C-alpha positions as CSV (number, residue, x, y, z in Angstrom):
1,X,134.1,-44.2,92.3
2,X,134.7,-42.7,89.0
3,X,135.6,-44.0,85.5
4,X,139.2,-43.5,86.1
5,X,139.1,-45.4,89.4
6,X,137.5,-48.0,87.6
7,X,139.9,-48.2,84.7
8,X,142.7,-48.4,87.4
9,X,141.4,-50.9,89.4
10,X,140.8,-53.0,86.1
11,X,144.1,-52.9,85.1
12,X,145.6,-54.0,88.7
13,X,143.4,-57.2,88.2
14,X,143.6,-58.1,84.7
15,X,147.4,-58.5,83.0
16,X,148.0,-56.4,80.0
17,X,146.4,-57.8,76.8
18,X,150.1,-58.7,75.5
19,X,150.2,-61.3,78.4
20,X,146.8,-62.7,78.2
21,X,147.5,-63.5,74.3
22,X,150.9,-65.1,75.4
23,X,148.9,-67.3,78.0
24,X,146.0,-68.0,75.0
25,X,148.8,-68.9,72.6
26,X,150.4,-71.4,75.1
27,X,147.2,-72.7,75.8
28,X,146.6,-73.1,71.9
29,X,149.8,-74.8,71.7
30,X,149.3,-77.2,74.3
31,X,145.8,-78.4,72.9
32,X,147.5,-78.6,69.6
33,X,150.1,-80.8,71.0
34,X,147.3,-83.0,72.9
35,X,145.3,-83.6,69.7
36,X,148.4,-83.9,67.2
37,X,150.7,-85.9,69.4
38,X,148.6,-87.8,72.3
39,X,145.5,-88.3,70.3
40,X,147.1,-88.7,66.8
41,X,144.7,-86.6,65.2
42,X,145.7,-85.2,61.7
43,X,146.8,-81.5,61.3
44,X,144.1,-80.0,59.7
45,X,141.6,-81.9,61.7
46,X,143.5,-80.7,64.6
47,X,143.2,-76.9,63.4
48,X,139.7,-77.0,62.8
49,X,138.9,-78.3,66.1
50,X,140.8,-75.5,67.9
51,X,139.2,-72.8,65.9
52,X,135.5,-74.2,66.3
53,X,135.2,-76.1,69.1
54,X,137.8,-74.9,71.7
55,X,139.1,-71.4,71.0
56,X,136.7,-70.3,68.5
57,X,139.4,-68.0,66.6
58,X,140.6,-68.1,62.8
59,X,142.7,-70.4,61.5
60,X,145.4,-67.5,61.3
61,X,145.2,-67.1,64.6
62,X,145.9,-70.4,65.7
63,X,148.9,-70.7,63.0
64,X,150.1,-67.5,64.8
65,X,150.0,-69.0,67.8
66,X,152.1,-72.0,66.7
67,X,154.4,-69.7,65.3
68,X,154.9,-67.3,68.3
69,X,155.4,-70.6,70.8
70,X,157.2,-72.6,68.6
71,X,159.9,-73.3,71.2
72,X,157.1,-74.3,73.8
73,X,155.7,-76.8,71.1
74,X,159.4,-78.2,70.6
75,X,159.6,-78.4,74.6
76,X,156.5,-80.1,74.8
77,X,157.2,-82.8,72.2
78,X,160.9,-83.6,73.3
79,X,159.8,-83.9,77.1
80,X,156.9,-86.3,75.6
81,X,154.6,-84.0,78.1
82,X,152.2,-86.4,79.6
83,X,148.5,-85.7,79.9
84,X,148.9,-85.2,83.9
85,X,151.7,-82.6,83.3
86,X,149.2,-80.9,81.1
87,X,146.8,-80.7,83.1
88,X,149.2,-79.4,85.8
89,X,150.1,-76.6,83.6
90,X,146.8,-75.8,81.7
91,X,143.7,-76.5,84.2
92,X,140.5,-76.2,83.0
93,X,141.1,-77.9,80.1
94,X,139.5,-81.7,79.3
95,X,143.2,-83.7,78.8
96,X,141.4,-87.2,79.3
């Protein structure tokens, strides 16, 4: 297998960067909703938790995710999305 073959195979397996960032941003927003709305944590505590314990990103990245996915957050809030629905939408996180 040549390097170009490997590169092509990798492209077929992993989605483009933009799509991965969108997926990450949705997960960040879902976790933000969980901690802020369902667990009733303060916003500054939630941002710190997401940055330091869950996604290991800068606070600006969380702010950008919230801005990018503001409609998704509004939908979660408006529908009063349950833990079980969050578990279905974003498996792999602890939604207790």
